[in-house]
C-alpha positions in Angstrom: -27.6 -1.8 -22.5 -26.1 0.1 -19.6 -27.7 -0.3 -16.1 -30.1 2.5 -15.2 -31.3 3.8 -11.9 -34.6 2.4 -10.8 -35.8 5.9 -9.8 -34.1 8.0 -12.4 -35.9 11.1 -13.7 -35.6 10.1 -17.3 -37.2 6.7 -18.2 -37.1 6.9 -22.0 -34.6 8.1 -24.7 -36.2 9.7 -27.7 -34.9 8.8 -31.1 -34.1 12.4 -31.7 -32.1 12.7 -28.5 -30.2 9.5 -29.3 -29.4 10.8 -32.8 -28.3 14.1 -31.3 -26.0 12.5 -28.8 -24.3 10.3 -31.5 -23.2 13.2 -33.7 -20.8 16.1 -33.7 -17.9 14.6 -31.7 -14.2 15.3 -32.5 -11.7 12.6 -32.9 -9.7 12.6 -29.7 -7.3 9.7 -30.4 -3.9 10.6 -29.0 -1.0 9.8 -31.3 1.7 11.6 -29.3 1.9 9.1 -26.4 5.3 7.7 -25.5 6.0 4.4 -23.7 5.8 4.7 -20.0 9.2 4.8 -18.2 8.1 1.6 -16.3 7.4 -0.4 -19.4 10.8 -2.0 -19.9 10.9 -2.9 -16.2 7.5 -4.4 -16.3 8.6 -6.5 -19.3 11.5 -7.9 -17.3 9.1 -8.7 -14.4 6.8 -10.6 -16.9 9.8 -12.5 -18.2 10.7 -13.6 -14.6 7.1 -14.7 -14.1 7.0 -16.6 -17.4 10.2 -18.5 -16.4 8.4 -19.9 -13.3 5.5 -21.4 -15.2 6.5 -22.8 -18.6 3.7 -24.3 -20.7 0.9 -22.7 -18.6 -1.5 -19.9 -19.3 -1.4 -17.2 -16.5 -4.3 -14.9 -16.0 -3.9 -11.8 -13.7 -7.0 -9.6 -13.5 -6.9 -6.0 -12.5 -10.3 -6.3 -10.7 -13.7 -4.7 -10.9 -15.4 -1.7 -9.3 -16.9 -2.4 -5.9 -20.2 -0.9 -4.8 -20.2 1.3 -1.8 -23.9 2.1 -1.8 -26.5 1.7 -4.5 -24.8 3.1 -7.7 -21.9 4.7 -5.8 -18.6 2.8 -6.0 -15.5 2.8 -4.0 -12.4 4.5 -5.6 -10.9 1.8 -7.8 -7.5 0.4 -6.8 -6.2 -2.3 -9.1 -4.8 -5.6 -7.9 -1.1 -5.1 -7.0 0.2 -8.0 -9.0 -1.5 -6.7 -12.1 0.1 -3.2 -11.6 3.5 -4.7 -11.0 3.4 -6.8 -14.2 1.9 -4.1 -16.5 2.3 -0.6 -15.0 -1.4 -0.2 -15.8 -4.1 0.9 -13.4 -7.2 0.4 -15.4 -10.3 -1.3 -14.0 -11.8 -4.5 -15.6 -8.5 -5.5 -17.2 -6.4 -8.6 -17.3 -2.9 -9.6 -18.1 -2.8 -13.0 -19.9 0.5 -14.8 -20.5 -0.2 -17.3 -23.3 2.3 -20.2 -23.4 4.4 -20.8 -26.5 5.9 -24.0 -27.7 9.4 -22.9 -26.7 8.4 -22.6 -23.1 8.0 -18.8 -23.1 4.9 -16.7 -23.2 3.2 -14.1 -25.3 1.7 -11.3 -23.2 -1.7 -9.7 -23.9 -3.3 -7.0 -21.8 -7.1 -7.2 -22.0 -8.6 -3.8 -21.4 -12.0 -2.1 -21.6 -11.8 0.0 -24.8 -13.2 3.5 -25.2 -17.0 3.7 -25.6 -18.1 4.0 -29.2 -20.1 7.0 -30.2 -22.4 5.1 -32.6 -24.7 3.9 -29.8 -25.9 5.3 -26.5 -23.5 3.3 -24.2 -21.0 6.1 -24.0 -23.4 8.5 -22.2 -25.9 6.3 -20.4 -25.1 4.7 -17.1 -22.8 5.6 -14.3 -19.8 3.7 -15.7 -20.0 5.3 -19.1 -17.2 7.6 -20.3 -19.2 10.8 -20.0 -19.9 9.9 -16.4 -16.5 8.5 -15.2 -14.0 10.1 -17.6 -12.1 9.2 -20.7 -10.3 5.9 -21.0 -7.4 5.1 -23.2 -8.1 3.5 -26.5 -6.5 0.0 -27.0 -4.0 1.5 -29.5 -3.0 4.2 -26.9 -2.6 1.6 -24.2 -0.3 -0.5 -26.5 2.0 2.5 -27.0 2.1 3.4 -23.3 2.4 -0.1 -21.9 4.5 -1.7 -24.6 2.0 -4.6 -24.6 -0.4 -6.0 -27.1 -3.9 -5.0 -26.0 -7.2 -6.7 -26.6 -10.9 -5.9 -25.9 -11.6 -7.4 -22.5 -15.3 -7.9 -23.5 -14.0 -10.9 -25.5 -11.7 -12.2 -22.8 -14.0 -14.7 -21.1 -14.9 -16.2 -24.5 -11.3 -16.3 -25.6 -10.2 -18.1 -22.5 -13.1 -20.6 -22.6 -12.4 -21.4 -26.2 -9.0 -22.8 -25.4 -9.9 -24.7 -22.3 -7.3 -27.4 -23.0 -4.4 -25.2 -22.0 -3.3 -25.6 -18.3 -4.3 -22.3 -16.7 -3.7 -20.5 -13.5 -5.7 -17.4 -12.4 -5.5 -15.0 -9.4 -8.8 -15.7 -7.7 -11.2 -13.3 -6.1 -10.8 -10.4 -8.5 -13.0 -11.0 -11.6 -15.8 -13.5 -11.3 -16.5 -13.6 -15.1 -12.9 -14.5 -16.0 -12.7 -17.0 -13.1 -15.8 -18.8 -14.4 -14.3 -18.9 -17.9 -11.2 -21.0 -17.0 -10.6 -24.4 -15.5 -8.0 -24.1 -12.8 -7.0 -25.6 -9.5 -7.1 -23.6 -6.3 -3.8 -24.9 -5.0 -2.0 -24.1 -8.2 -3.7 -20.7 -8.4 -2.3 -20.0 -4.9 1.2 -20.8 -6.3 0.7 -18.0 -8.9 -0.2 -15.5 -6.2 2.8 -16.5 -4.2 5.0 -16.0 -7.2 3.6 -12.6 -7.8 4.4 -11.6 -4.2 7.9 -13.1 -4.3 8.8 -11.2 -7.4 8.2 -8.0 -5.5 10.5 -8.8 -2.7 13.5 -7.2 -4.4 12.8 -3.8 -6.0 14.3 -2.7 -9.3 15.9 0.7 -9.9 12.6 2.2 -11.1 10.7 1.0 -8.1 13.3 2.3 -5.7 13.0 5.8 -7.2 9.2 5.6 -6.7 9.7 4.5 -3.1 12.0 7.5 -2.6 9.4 9.9 -4.0 6.6 8.4 -1.9 8.7 8.8 1.3 9.8 12.3 0.4 6.1 13.3 0.0 5.3 11.6 3.3 8.1 13.7 5.0 6.4 16.8 3.8 3.1 15.6 5.0 4.4 15.0 8.5 5.9 18.5 8.5 2.5 19.9 7.4 0.9 18.2 10.4 3.4 19.5 12.9 2.8 23.0 11.6 -1.0 22.7 12.2 -1.0 21.1 15.6 -2.4 24.2 17.2 -5.5 23.9 15.0 -5.7 20.2 15.8 -5.8 21.0 19.5 -8.7 23.4 18.8 -10.6 20.7 16.7 -9.7 17.0 16.8 -7.6 14.2 15.3 -9.7 14.7 12.1 -7.7 17.9 11.4 -4.5 15.9 11.4 -6.0 13.3 9.1 -7.2 15.9 6.7 -3.9 17.8 6.7 -1.9 14.8 5.8 -4.5 13.6 3.2 -4.2 17.0 1.4 -0.5 16.4 0.9 -1.1 12.8 -0.3 -3.7 13.9 -2.8 -1.6 16.9 -4.0 1.6 14.9 -4.6 0.4 11.4 -5.0 -2.6 9.2 -5.7 -4.0 8.7 -2.2 -2.9 7.7 1.3 -1.3 4.2 1.2 -3.5 3.0 4.0 -5.9 4.5 6.6 -3.9 7.2 8.5 -3.5 6.6 12.2 -3.8 10.0 13.9 -3.8 8.8 17.5 -3.7 11.3 20.3 -3.6 10.5 24.0 -4.7 7.0 24.9 -5.7 6.3 21.2 -2.0 5.8 20.6 -2.2 2.5 22.4 -4.6 1.2 19.7 -2.5 -0.4 16.9 -5.0 0.4 14.1 -6.8 3.5 15.3 -8.3 5.1 12.2 -11.5 6.6 13.5 -9.4 9.7 14.2 -12.3 11.5 16.0 -10.7 12.1 19.4 -9.4 15.3 21.0 -5.9 16.5 20.8 -4.9 17.6 24.3 -1.8 19.5 25.4 0.4 17.3 27.7 -0.3 14.1 25.8 1.4 12.4 22.8 0.4 12.2 19.2 1.2 9.0 17.3 1.0 9.7 13.6 1.3 6.6 11.3 0.8 7.6 7.7 2.1 7.2 4.2 1.7 8.9 0.8 0.8 6.5 -2.0 2.5 7.7 -5.2 0.7 8.1 -8.5 2.2 4.8 -9.5 0.8 3.3 -6.3 4.0 2.8 -4.3 3.5 3.7 -0.7 5.6 4.9 2.2 4.8 3.9 5.8 6.2 6.1 8.5 5.4 6.8 12.2 6.4 9.5 14.5 5.3 10.1 18.1 5.6 13.7 19.4 4.6 15.7 22.4 1.6 17.9 21.7 2.8 20.6 24.1 6.3 20.5 22.6 8.2 18.7 25.3 8.1 15.1 26.7 7.2 14.5 30.3 9.8 12.4 32.2 7.7 9.2 31.8 7.0 9.9 28.2 10.7 10.5 27.4 11.7 7.3 29.3 9.3 5.3 27.1 10.3 7.1 23.9 14.0 6.6 24.5 13.5 2.9 25.0 11.7 2.6 21.7 14.3 4.8 20.0 17.1 2.6 21.3 15.2 -0.6 20.2 14.9 0.9 16.7 18.6 1.7 16.6 19.2 -2.0 17.5 16.9 -3.0 14.7 18.6 -0.7 12.2 22.0 -2.3 13.0 20.6 -5.7 12.0 19.4 -4.6 8.5 22.1 -5.6 6.0 22.5 -8.0 3.1 22.9 -11.6 4.2 21.2 -11.1 7.5 18.2 -13.2 8.4 14.9 -11.2 7.9 14.0 -12.0 11.5 17.2 -10.4 12.9 16.0 -6.8 13.1 12.8 -7.9 14.8 14.7 -10.0 17.4 17.2 -7.2 18.1 14.5 -4.6 18.8 12.3 -7.0 20.8 15.2 -8.2 23.0 15.9 -4.6 23.9 12.3 -3.8 24.8 12.1 -7.0 26.8 15.1 -6.0 28.8 13.7 -2.6 29.5 10.3 -4.0 30.6 12.2 -6.4 33.0 14.3 -3.5 34.3 11.1 -1.5 35.0 9.5 -4.4 36.8 6.6 -4.9 34.4 7.4 -8.4 33.3 9.3 -11.2 35.1 13.0 -11.6 34.2 15.6 -12.4 33.5 15.4 -10.6 30.1 16.5 -13.7 28.1 13.7 -15.8 29.7 11.2 -13.0 29.1 12.1 -12.8 25.5 12.1 -16.5 24.9 8.5 -16.6 26.4 7.6 -13.5 24.4 6.3 -11.8 27.6 7.1 -8.4 26.1 4.3 -8.8 23.7 1.8 -7.6 26.3 3.3 -4.1 25.7 4.8 -4.4 22.2 1.8 -6.1 20.6 3.1 -6.5 17.0 6.2 -7.5 15.1 8.9 -4.9 14.4 8.3 -4.4 10.6 7.3 -5.7 7.2 8.1 -5.5 3.5 7.0 -2.3 1.8 6.2 -1.4 -1.8 3.1 -1.4 -3.9 1.2 -2.5 -0.8 1.8 -1.2 2.7 2.2 -4.8 3.8 3.9 -5.9 0.5 4.6 -9.4 -0.6 2.2 -10.7 1.9 1.4 -13.9 0.0 5.1 -14.9 -0.5 6.1 -18.2 1.0 7.5 -18.0 4.5 10.9 -19.4 3.5 11.2 -16.5 1.0 10.0 -13.8 3.4 10.0 -14.1 7.3 12.3 -17.1 7.2 14.4 -15.7 4.4 17.5 -13.5 4.0 17.8 -9.8 3.3 19.1 -8.8 -0.2 20.0 -5.5 -1.7 16.9 -3.9 -3.2 14.5 -5.0 -0.4 12.5 -2.2 1.3 11.1 -2.8 4.8 9.9 -1.0 7.8 11.5 -1.0 11.3 8.8 0.1 13.8 9.2 -1.0 17.4 6.7 0.4 19.9 5.5 0.2 23.5 1.8 0.5 24.4 0.5 0.9 27.9 -3.2 0.4 27.9 -5.3 2.9 29.9 -6.9 0.1 31.9 -3.7 -1.9 32.6 -3.4 -2.2 36.4 0.1 -3.9 36.1 1.8 -0.6 35.5 1.8 2.7 37.5 -1.0 5.1 36.7 1.2 7.7 35.1 2.3 5.1 32.5 -1.3 4.2 31.4 -2.6 5.5 28.2 0.8 6.1 26.7 1.7 4.7 23.3 5.0 5.3 21.4 6.0 4.0 18.0 8.9 5.1 15.7 8.8 3.7 12.2 11.1 4.3 9.2 11.5 2.8 5.7 14.8 1.2 5.1 16.3 0.1 1.7 18.8 -2.8 1.9 21.9 -1.8 0.1 25.1 -3.7 -0.9 26.9 -2.6 2.2 24.1 -2.2 4.8 21.0 0.0 4.5 19.7 3.4 3.7 17.0 5.1 5.8 14.7 6.5 3.1 12.8 8.5 5.8 15.8 10.0 7.4 14.4 13.5 6.6 12.3 13.2 9.7 13.8 13.6 13.2 13.9 10.5 15.4 15.5 11.1 18.8 13.6 12.8 21.6 15.7 16.0 21.4 15.3 16.2 17.7 11.5 15.7 17.9 11.2 18.5 20.4 13.3 20.8 18.3 11.2 19.9 15.2 8.0 20.6 17.1 9.3 24.0 18.2 10.5 24.9 14.7 7.4 24.2 12.8 4.6 24.6 15.4 5.9 28.1 16.5 
């Protein structure tokens, strides 16, 4: 029986109401559905995963709803590895790769089927279809996903019944499925690493999705620039809401909490409160990305003068960051070490900081000791895809210590941050934060800047501000 509210107004269901609710419903099964465009790509991803673990059962849950407060849940976002391997976004599901004698696997997608109309489950409780919306039937999901689909309500029993098969599961997503299998934490970690590593190089379908997410993000940034005068009259929240509207209109959501940091808030790496004032004469650092309806996300940052022009100190800092990004761009090419673009950008910033007298030189020594980190804080970029920090569980030798290949998508995002209470720099530098971030696709002969539709140099940013802000 579905869970009911403790203090609900209706405590009983009359037999007459139950009978009324179970009758008079049309057959809404959809027979016109076509396979999703992603289906053949997802099949190839499953084949690559299968080849890594012959003879073993693999269980990849989509995850469950998480409670926000009482009977209110957070918006559901499925586990990235599940989405990548299936193209599906349903809650309470699981992909199971069942080993065959030939070393391959049969794939099954366990899903929560539609609520039957011959009992009260479909209309009672906050997770019922009449409360949360129609789900696909198992037959519909099979057509869309190109996968055999089974009722997830039998999944735990099915897995427990064949406990002799060596099994790996992604942990922390579905307690019921986790309890049904016998697995080893270290071996389960290997599965999560493999799922991350298989996302390092994007296929053609994924690259198209990344382009679409970035293009929507470019439009969202332009929306913000056009509404800066209203933001000045209100707060950073107006900027957040303006970008969010574009994300919801053209995509699924924002790919991460938007950073709409004006003034000294720009020195805070992950400022997401977005409740501060937007003052003329200061800078706005906007770090935001649209998540597409297929859950691929962009991640772009621009820093612009709220009044329309940079002050001399602001421009000096901005130009240093821009030049560092240019140096990082030059290092993004196939065969280059992943760390090369980070080192190129950081070396440039270290040299500037020595030149300005903020850290002790020479520049090579400062870089070797990482002294620039007082003002640069973070690394210069990360992999990008279904997650904003994609492939995070990949082995270091495949990621940060690896080599760039065509099809990889990454960010290049150097920055300088002078904290408002930093007495080691002149007062006019304090409270200024600048970051420039773009999304680069590694190509066969170098790279493509997917977010090139947004201006980057100081002159271009000022012209952009003037054109769209009036």
